C-alpha positions, 0 to 999 in steps of 0.5 A: 500500500502506498502511504505517501507520494513525492514529486521529484523535479529533475533538472540539469546540474548546470541550471538546477539553482534557478530551478530550485529558486523558481519552484520554492517561489511558486509552491510557497516552500523553502529549501532544505540542506543539500543531501545525497552522495553528491549533494544533488537533492534538495527537498522543498519544505512547507511550514507545518506540513510533511515534504512531498516535493524535491528538486534533483540535479541530474545529467541530461535534459531532466524531467520528473518522476514519482517516489512512492513511500511504502511500509514494505519496500521488498514486497512492493518491489516484488509486486511491481516486477510481477506487474511488468516493472524492471528494477534498475537499482536496489539499496537499503532504503531506495529501489529504482524501477521502470514501468513497462512503458519506461517511466522511472519511479522510486520506492522509498520507506514511509516515515509516518508522513500524513500532513500534505502542504496547504494551498498556496497563494503568492503575494501576487498570485492566485491560490494553487497547489502542486498536486499531480504528476502527469506521466506522458506515454507513447500511444502504443504503450498507453493501455499497458501503462494505465493497467500497470499503474492502476494495479500497482497503486490500487487507486481509483482509476477513471478516464479523464474528461479528454480522451487522451487522459486517464486519472489515478486518484488515491483513496487516502489524503496523499499529496500527489496523484497521477495522471496518464496522458496519451501522446500523439507521437512515439517518444520515450516515457517522461513526466511533468508536474501539474499545478491546480490553479483555477484562474489560469490567466492569473496563474500564468502571469504570476509564474511569468513574473517568477521566471517561467515562459508560456509554451501553449494554451489548452482547453483547460490547462496552460503549458509553461516552461520553468527557468531551467527549461523544464515543462509543467502545466497549470490546470484548471482544477480546485486546489483543495479537492484536486477536482 
């Protein structure tokens, strides 16, 4: 059973500093001390809440991935491999896996986390909350990925309002849920953060003042690019309920 969820925002080492500054600004968090073997990780902390967001310095173009916190890492890993995942690395407190479609994710220990960060409104911005990770899936892998993530999480699994989306919503009050998006073209699996923001116009303007750039607008979402070059979305959803 998944007891807590994290989003890791992976950005190239050369530009990870601007990424950390941007994501703390738009999520109302502050940076932890650097951690990891090379100091490549920074947790973004919200006052009075348990952490669910981190920035990682990586080689290559970066992206994003989920960390799933569980009580029994070996058992959960075994379940994932039975469902088709591949184990890339194993440690005492971290297993790195890939889904059948190639999406990297990590399995980590649950440490009693239960308080998700509050809805945040910046000095000049609307209320919003980073509460979703969108898994971008090639068309030929979409059905298999939906089946894999539905079985692995055990969450409520429903088609989205648009035919290219499928939503996985946890039954517990977890800070991050998953959305699968069927792409129009074949390319490697990737992921990006989604921020619930009912007022897309105000959200776009605020994020641009914080250093982001507009990529394009959709029917109920706005695609943005952060100062480190990573793509994310503002989506017209309720930041309290995620609906």
